[in-house]
N, CA, C and O of each residue as an XYZ file, in Angstrom:
588
protein
N      23.426    -16.532     15.417
C      23.879    -15.794     16.580
C      23.257    -14.398     16.551
O      23.482    -13.639     15.609
N      22.491    -14.063     17.559
C      21.812    -12.771     17.613
C      22.836    -11.646     17.662
O      23.721    -11.624     18.518
N      22.699    -10.725     16.739
C      23.581     -9.569     16.704
C      24.948     -9.835     16.118
O      25.772     -8.923     16.057
N      25.218    -11.061     15.683
C      26.499    -11.379     15.070
C      26.619    -10.738     13.699
O      25.609    -10.476     13.045
N      27.836    -10.485     13.260
C      28.075     -9.820     11.985
C      28.302    -10.856     10.891
O      29.108    -11.773     11.047
N      27.580    -10.698      9.783
C      27.675    -11.583      8.621
C      28.258    -10.774      7.466
O      27.674     -9.775      7.046
N      29.402    -11.201      6.958
C      30.046    -10.508      5.831
C      29.962    -11.320      4.535
O      30.643    -11.000      3.560
N      29.154    -12.342      4.518
C      29.091    -13.222      3.349
C      28.475    -12.549      2.117
O      28.607    -13.070      1.009
N      27.810    -11.411      2.286
C      27.209    -10.698      1.156
C      27.982     -9.416      0.827
O      27.516     -8.583      0.049
N      29.153     -9.270      1.422
C      29.949     -8.049      1.224
C      30.147     -7.778     -0.267
O      30.492     -8.670     -1.042
N      29.919     -6.527     -0.641
C      30.068     -6.121     -2.035
C      28.785     -6.176     -2.840
O      28.738     -5.659     -3.957
N      27.734     -6.797     -2.293
C      26.444     -6.856     -3.001
C      25.866     -5.448     -3.151
O      26.007     -4.605     -2.265
N      25.222     -5.217     -4.276
C      24.659     -3.900     -4.557
C      23.402     -3.626     -3.735
O      22.640     -4.539     -3.419
N      23.205     -2.372     -3.401
C      22.004     -1.908     -2.729
C      20.805     -2.264     -3.607
O      20.786     -1.909     -4.786
N      19.800     -2.961     -3.058
C      18.659     -3.341     -3.896
C      17.858     -2.122     -4.341
O      17.801     -1.109     -3.645
N      17.249     -2.241     -5.504
C      16.434     -1.167     -6.065
C      14.999     -1.369     -5.602
O      14.215     -2.067     -6.246
N      14.669     -0.747     -4.477
C      13.338     -0.881     -3.895
C      12.719      0.481     -3.704
O      13.421      1.472     -3.506
N      11.398      0.527     -3.765
C      10.638      1.722     -3.458
C       9.970      1.512     -2.109
O       9.322      0.491     -1.877
N      10.130      2.474     -1.232
C       9.458      2.459      0.055
C       8.469      3.606      0.095
O       8.569      4.548     -0.691
N       7.520      3.527      1.006
C       6.562      4.615      1.198
C       6.486      4.941      2.670
O       6.733      4.096      3.530
N       6.135      6.195      2.941
C       5.858      6.559      4.320
C       4.338      6.557      4.502
O       3.614      6.367      3.525
N       3.839      6.759      5.710
C       2.385      6.692      5.921
C       1.579      7.689      5.088
O       0.399      7.457      4.823
N       2.200      8.797      4.671
C       1.501      9.788      3.853
C       1.566      9.469      2.364
O       0.976     10.186      1.555
N       2.276      8.401      1.988
C       2.376      8.013      0.587
C       3.609      8.525     -0.129
O       3.801      8.231     -1.309
N       4.458      9.295      0.566
C       5.719      9.769     -0.026
C       6.582      8.562     -0.345
O       6.664      7.626      0.450
N       7.232      8.578     -1.518
C       8.044      7.444     -1.944
C       9.532      7.738     -1.804
O       9.978      8.881     -1.902
N      10.278      6.673     -1.573
C      11.727      6.750     -1.478
C      12.315      5.582     -2.246
O      11.985      4.425     -1.987
N      13.199      5.894     -3.204
C      13.904      4.872     -3.952
C      15.246      4.639     -3.257
O      16.044      5.567     -3.125
N      15.497      3.411     -2.815
C      16.746      3.117     -2.109
C      17.974      3.507     -2.923
O      18.958      3.992     -2.364
N      17.926      3.302     -4.230
C      19.078      3.617     -5.083
C      19.451      5.095     -5.020
O      20.601      5.457     -5.265
N      18.483      5.945     -4.694
C      18.760      7.386     -4.613
C      19.625      7.743     -3.406
O      20.079      8.881     -3.289
N      19.853      6.796     -2.518
C      20.624      7.054     -1.307
C      22.120      6.759     -1.458
O      22.891      6.936     -0.515
N      22.523      6.311     -2.648
C      23.952      6.080     -2.880
C      24.697      7.396     -2.722
O      24.153      8.468     -2.986
N      25.945      7.301     -2.290
C      26.761      8.495     -2.100
C      26.974      8.827     -0.638
O      27.810      9.664     -0.295
N      26.208      8.164      0.229
C      26.316      8.367      1.663
C      26.198      6.995      2.318
O      25.376      6.188      1.884
N      26.984      6.706      3.341
C      26.814      5.418      4.020
C      25.369      5.272      4.496
O      24.734      6.244      4.906
N      24.869      4.054      4.435
C      23.460      3.780      4.715
C      23.327      2.566      5.622
O      23.881      1.502      5.346
N      22.589      2.742      6.703
C      22.288      1.654      7.623
C      20.785      1.394      7.530
O      19.979      2.216      7.968
N      20.413      0.245      6.957
C      18.993     -0.126      6.827
C      18.650     -1.093      7.945
O      19.290     -2.132      8.105
N      17.628     -0.736      8.720
C      17.173     -1.572      9.825
C      15.722     -1.965      9.572
O      14.846     -1.106      9.471
N      15.476     -3.269      9.471
C      14.126     -3.789      9.314
C      13.582     -4.109     10.702
O      14.242     -4.796     11.481
N      12.396     -3.623     11.014
C      11.842     -3.768     12.347
C      10.321     -3.882     12.284
O       9.714     -3.670     11.234
N       9.723     -4.217     13.407
C       8.268     -4.273     13.529
C       7.867     -3.880     14.948
O       8.642     -4.059     15.888
N       6.669     -3.351     15.099
C       6.205     -2.902     16.410
C       6.025     -4.059     17.388
O       6.115     -3.865     18.600
N       5.773     -5.251     16.874
C       5.538     -6.431     17.720
C       6.834     -7.137     18.109
O       6.795     -8.112     18.860
N       7.963     -6.676     17.625
C       9.273     -7.308     17.846
C       9.993     -6.607     19.001
O      10.468     -5.482     18.850
N      10.069     -7.273     20.149
C      10.678     -6.671     21.343
C      12.130     -6.227     21.122
O      12.472     -5.110     21.510
N      13.002     -7.051     20.516
C      14.377     -6.572     20.283
C      14.420     -5.368     19.339
O      15.273     -4.491     19.482
N      13.499     -5.330     18.380
C      13.436     -4.186     17.455
C      13.122     -2.903     18.215
O      13.776     -1.878     18.028
N      12.118     -2.979     19.067
C      11.687     -1.813     19.837
C      12.800     -1.366     20.781
O      13.011     -0.167     20.966
N      13.504     -2.312     21.371
C      14.608     -1.980     22.277
C      15.720     -1.225     21.555
O      16.387     -0.386     22.161
N      15.931     -1.511     20.265
C      16.989     -0.860     19.486
C      16.627      0.552     19.034
O      17.524      1.348     18.759
N      15.360      0.879     18.951
C      14.950      2.160     18.368
C      15.631      3.375     18.992
O      16.132      4.216     18.246
N      15.680      3.518     20.328
C      16.357      4.698     20.876
C      17.850      4.742     20.544
O      18.409      5.820     20.345
N      18.489      3.586     20.485
C      19.919      3.547     20.143
C      20.137      3.935     18.689
O      21.062      4.685     18.378
N      19.293      3.430     17.797
C      19.399      3.795     16.379
C      19.092      5.274     16.186
O      19.709      5.935     15.350
N      18.147      5.789     16.950
C      17.819      7.202     16.890
C      19.025      8.041     17.313
O      19.309      9.072     16.703
N      19.724      7.607     18.344
C      20.921      8.321     18.809
C      22.008      8.306     17.742
O      22.711      9.299     17.560
N      22.151      7.193     17.041
C      23.125      7.119     15.943
C      22.735      8.092     14.839
O      23.585      8.809     14.311
N      21.454      8.119     14.490
C      20.985      9.042     13.440
C      21.252     10.489     13.832
O      21.606     11.306     12.981
N      21.088     10.811     15.108
C      21.293     12.183     15.576
C      22.772     12.566     15.646
O      23.132     13.710     15.368
N      23.621     11.619     16.014
C      25.031     11.946     16.251
C      25.968     11.630     15.090
O      27.148     11.977     15.139
N      25.461     10.980     14.050
C      26.278     10.623     12.887
C      25.624     11.158     11.604
O      25.054     10.382     10.837
N      25.700     12.461     11.367
C      25.036     13.019     10.177
C      25.595     12.488      8.857
O      24.936     12.582      7.821
N      26.809     11.931      8.892
C      27.404     11.366      7.673
C      26.810     10.010      7.320
O      27.080      9.484      6.240
N      26.005      9.433      8.211
C      25.404      8.112      8.020
C      23.886      8.247      7.973
O      23.287      8.820      8.883
N      23.264      7.728      6.926
C      21.794      7.713      6.832
C      21.297      6.455      7.535
O      21.625      5.340      7.128
N      20.507      6.634      8.592
C      19.891      5.516      9.297
C      18.458      5.415      8.795
O      17.641      6.308      9.016
N      18.170      4.318      8.119
C      16.863      4.117      7.497
C      16.163      2.942      8.172
O      16.522      1.786      7.950
N      15.168      3.242      8.991
C      14.395      2.185      9.631
C      13.190      1.899      8.754
O      12.466      2.814      8.361
N      12.976      0.628      8.450
C      11.913      0.220      7.537
C      10.997     -0.746      8.276
O      11.396     -1.863      8.607
N       9.775     -0.312      8.529
C       8.827     -1.109      9.287
C       8.272     -2.246      8.446
O       7.924     -2.060      7.280
N       8.193     -3.429      9.052
C       7.729     -4.636      8.376
C       6.340     -5.077      8.841
O       5.902     -6.176      8.499
N       5.646     -4.247      9.607
C       4.288     -4.597     10.024
C       3.389     -4.698      8.802
O       3.602     -4.010      7.803
N       2.404     -5.543      8.887
C       1.476     -5.707      7.767
C       0.115     -5.081      8.057
O      -0.734     -5.009      7.168
N      -0.099     -4.629      9.284
C      -1.364     -4.010      9.673
C      -1.092     -2.724     10.445
O       0.014     -2.518     10.945
N      -2.094     -1.867     10.542
C      -2.029     -0.649     11.352
C      -0.833      0.231     10.995
O      -0.140      0.741     11.875
N      -0.605      0.401      9.711
C       0.546      1.170      9.254
C       0.493      2.630      9.687
O       1.533      3.276      9.817
N      -0.694      3.147      9.907
C      -0.838      4.538     10.321
C      -0.309      4.768     11.740
O      -0.133      5.913     12.156
N      -0.060      3.704     12.471
C       0.430      3.829     13.849
C       1.953      3.802     13.952
O       2.500      3.955     15.045
N       2.643      3.610     12.830
C       4.107      3.486     12.864
C       4.772      4.795     13.295
O       5.626      4.775     14.181
N       4.410      5.913     12.705
C       5.037      7.193     13.057
C       4.803      7.545     14.524
O       5.760      7.900     15.212
N       3.565      7.463     15.036
C       3.375      7.740     16.467
C       4.120      6.746     17.360
O       4.568      7.107     18.448
N       4.253      5.509     16.911
C       4.978      4.497     17.674
C       6.447      4.892     17.813
O       7.021      4.793     18.897
N       7.048      5.340     16.714
C       8.444      5.783     16.759
C       8.618      6.932     17.751
O       9.528      6.912     18.581
N       7.751      7.920     17.661
C       7.845      9.072     18.558
C       7.667      8.653     20.010
O       8.383      9.143     20.884
N       6.722      7.754     20.282
C       6.460      7.299     21.651
C       7.636      6.522     22.240
O       7.765      6.406     23.458
N       8.488      5.994     21.369
C       9.641      5.222     21.832
C      10.958      5.984     21.677
O      12.028      5.384     21.573
N      10.860      7.310     21.665
C      12.057      8.145     21.683
C      12.848      8.145     20.403
O      14.068      8.304     20.433
N      12.188      7.971     19.279
C      12.889      7.902     17.996
C      12.507      9.096     17.115
O      11.911      8.925     16.051
N      12.848     10.277     17.556
C      12.461     11.488     16.832
C      13.313     11.766     15.597
O      12.946     12.623     14.793
N      14.446     11.068     15.417
C      15.308     11.267     14.254
C      15.140     10.178     13.194
O      15.840     10.176     12.182
N      14.212      9.259     13.434
C      13.976      8.157     12.498
C      12.693      8.403     11.731
O      11.691      8.836     12.301
N      12.724      8.127     10.441
C      11.560      8.329      9.592
C      10.745      7.030      9.510
O      11.318      5.941      9.536
N       9.422      7.138      9.411
C       8.561      5.948      9.402
C       8.379      5.327      8.022
O       7.276      5.366      7.476
N       9.425      4.761      7.451
C       9.312      4.105      6.148
C       8.660      2.741      6.306
O       8.899      2.035      7.286
N       7.839      2.380      5.335
C       7.023      1.169      5.412
C       7.374      0.173      4.320
O       7.724      0.552      3.202
N       7.277     -1.105      4.660
C       7.470     -2.198      3.712
C       6.528     -3.348      4.121
O       6.979     -4.430      4.496
N       5.205     -3.088      4.039
C       4.236     -4.052      4.572
C       4.188     -5.388      3.842
O       3.665     -6.358      4.391
N       4.711     -5.471      2.635
C       4.733     -6.775      1.953
C       5.996     -7.563      2.294
O       6.207     -8.666      1.790
N       6.838     -6.981      3.160
C       8.060     -7.635      3.640
C       9.037     -7.999      2.531
O       9.842     -8.914      2.699
N       8.981     -7.308      1.417
C       9.860     -7.637      0.298
C      11.340     -7.439      0.634
O      12.187     -8.184      0.139
N      11.661     -6.452      1.465
C      13.063     -6.283      1.853
C      13.528     -7.422      2.751
O      14.674     -7.861      2.655
N      12.658     -7.896      3.610
C      12.997     -9.042      4.454
C      13.361    -10.231      3.577
O      14.344    -10.926      3.837
N      12.566    -10.461      2.540
C      12.854    -11.562      1.612
C      14.133    -11.279      0.818
O      14.944    -12.182      0.610
N      14.317    -10.038      0.377
C      15.515     -9.656     -0.373
C      16.784     -9.949      0.430
O      17.771    -10.454     -0.106
N      16.740     -9.625      1.719
C      17.907     -9.833      2.576
C      17.987    -11.247      3.132
O      18.974    -11.600      3.778
N      16.966    -12.061      2.894
C      16.969    -13.429      3.408
C      16.926    -13.478      4.928
O      17.432    -14.416      5.544
N      16.323    -12.469      5.520
C      16.242    -12.385      6.977
C      15.069    -13.214      7.479
O      13.916    -12.946      7.141
N      15.367    -14.205      8.275
C      14.317    -15.049      8.837
C      13.780    -14.477     10.140
O      12.716    -14.886     10.604
N      14.510    -13.530     10.736
C      14.107    -12.918     11.996
C      14.326    -11.422     11.940
O      15.072    -10.919     11.099
N      13.673    -10.724     12.837
C      13.862     -9.289     13.015
C      14.437     -9.056     14.404
O      14.255     -9.883     15.298
N      15.117     -7.960     14.589
C      15.517     -6.977     13.602
C      16.609     -7.515     12.679
O      17.384     -8.398     13.046
N      16.645     -6.965     11.497
C      17.697     -7.274     10.531
C      18.262     -5.936     10.065
O      17.513     -5.021      9.722
N      19.580     -5.831     10.055
C      20.224     -4.563      9.726
C      21.342     -4.803      8.724
O      22.117     -5.749      8.860
N      21.421     -3.935      7.713
C      22.443     -4.058      6.676
C      23.119     -2.703      6.511
O      22.451     -1.673      6.418
N      24.451     -2.714      6.475
C      25.232     -1.496      6.274
C      25.767     -1.463      4.852
O      26.330     -2.444      4.367
N      25.585     -0.312      4.179
C      26.103     -0.077      2.830
C      27.094      1.072      2.865
O      26.951      2.011      3.648
N      28.102      0.985      2.007
C      29.091      2.055      1.913
C      28.600      3.146      0.962
O      27.478      3.076      0.461
N      29.431      4.145      0.716
C      29.035      5.279     -0.125
C      28.780      4.883     -1.581
O      28.069      5.587     -2.297
N      29.354      3.767     -2.019
C      29.143      3.284     -3.391
C      27.889      2.423     -3.504
O      27.580      1.925     -4.587
N      27.164      2.240     -2.403
C      25.964      1.404     -2.435
C      26.285     -0.080     -2.417
O      25.513     -0.887     -2.934
N      27.412     -0.449     -1.830
C      27.833     -1.848     -1.723
C      27.725     -2.297     -0.268
O      28.105     -1.570      0.649
N      27.204     -3.498     -0.074
C      27.043     -4.011      1.278
C      28.394     -4.199      1.956
O      29.356     -4.672      1.350
N      28.440     -3.813      3.233
C      29.631     -3.989      4.056
C      29.432     -5.194      4.975
O      30.288     -6.076      5.042
N      28.293     -5.227      5.686
C      27.950     -6.340      6.570
C      26.461     -6.288      6.889
O      25.770     -5.319      6.577
N      25.992     -7.355      7.517
C      24.616     -7.407      7.995
C      24.573     -8.140      9.331
O      25.487     -8.886      9.682
N      23.514     -7.914     10.047
C      23.309     -8.568     11.331
C      21.817     -8.845     11.511
O      20.972     -8.071     11.060
N      21.510     -9.936     12.162
C      20.118    -10.299     12.448
C      19.999    -10.540     13.940
O      20.845    -11.202     14.542
N      18.953    -10.003     14.527
C      18.743    -10.134     15.963
C      19.137     -8.859     16.681
O      19.728     -7.952     16.094
N      18.802     -8.805     17.950
C      19.087     -7.623     18.740
C      20.579     -7.355     18.853
O      21.393     -8.279     18.868
N      20.922     -6.079     18.930
C      22.331     -5.667     19.016
C      22.432     -4.460     19.940
O      21.512     -3.646     20.013
N      23.541     -4.352     20.635
C      23.822     -3.167     21.437
C      24.501     -2.153     20.517
O      25.697     -2.255     20.242
N      23.735     -1.183     20.050
C      24.244     -0.191     19.101
C      25.086      0.884     19.779
O      25.597      1.781     19.110
N      25.236      0.802     21.101
C      26.059      1.776     21.821
C      27.449      1.237     22.128
O      28.268      1.949     22.708
N      27.731      0.000     21.753
C      29.001     -0.627     22.110
C      30.169     -0.089     21.273
O      29.974      0.455     20.186
N      31.367     -0.252     21.798
C      32.588      0.167     21.115
C      32.785     -0.605     19.813
O      33.190     -0.027     18.804
N      32.500     -1.912     19.829
C      32.684     -2.695     18.602
C      31.687     -2.264     17.531
O      32.002     -2.334     16.343
N      30.501     -1.823     17.918
C      29.528     -1.333     16.942
C      30.028     -0.046     16.298
O      29.866      0.146     15.093
N      30.630      0.833     17.084
C      31.183      2.079     16.525
C      32.242      1.758     15.468
O      32.303      2.415     14.428
N      33.064      0.763     15.732
C      34.085      0.364     14.760
C      33.442     -0.239     13.507
O      33.915     -0.009     12.394
N      32.379     -1.000     13.686
C      31.678     -1.574     12.545
C      31.056     -0.488     11.668
O      31.127     -0.566     10.442
N      30.452      0.517     12.284
C      29.836      1.604     11.519
C      30.879      2.399     10.740
O      30.601      2.888      9.645
N      32.057      2.526     11.294
C      33.137      3.260     10.625
C      33.610      2.576      9.353
O      34.282      3.204      8.534
N      33.279      1.319      9.171
C      33.688      0.579      7.960
C      32.955      1.043      6.700
O      33.348      0.669      5.595
N      31.921      1.831      6.837
C      31.098      2.202      5.686
C      31.638      3.355      4.873
O      30.977      3.781      3.926
N      32.778      3.868      5.187
C      33.317      5.031      4.477
C      33.730      4.713      3.070
O      34.202      5.593      2.351
């Protein structure tokens, strides 16, 4: 079900992955514990992913207590990810890259977008695969579960 909530992995630990941005800066996911974290896997060729970007950007701007981490899964033209985000109204999202799709495999996501919410202890709360309306009332309640 597109955008449906899956709680079957609730309590799973945040995976220990290294991401890079287009300039080569590294980010260790484990370093993000202590703050609720919303990881969104996306690609430039994925229409539902692109449709979600402005909504996720709005969440990043209006919820400073929540880290919104968008991780691009494209395997080519990685230098175009940052300009792509800006062109699609995502000025609060950072262009993190995962071109080998290892996070997609880690999460067992067969489709994009795939999004996973972690609490402050780095434990999974829920995940969703497929397009979602991130502006809905039920989504606001779901995000509040990460405290």
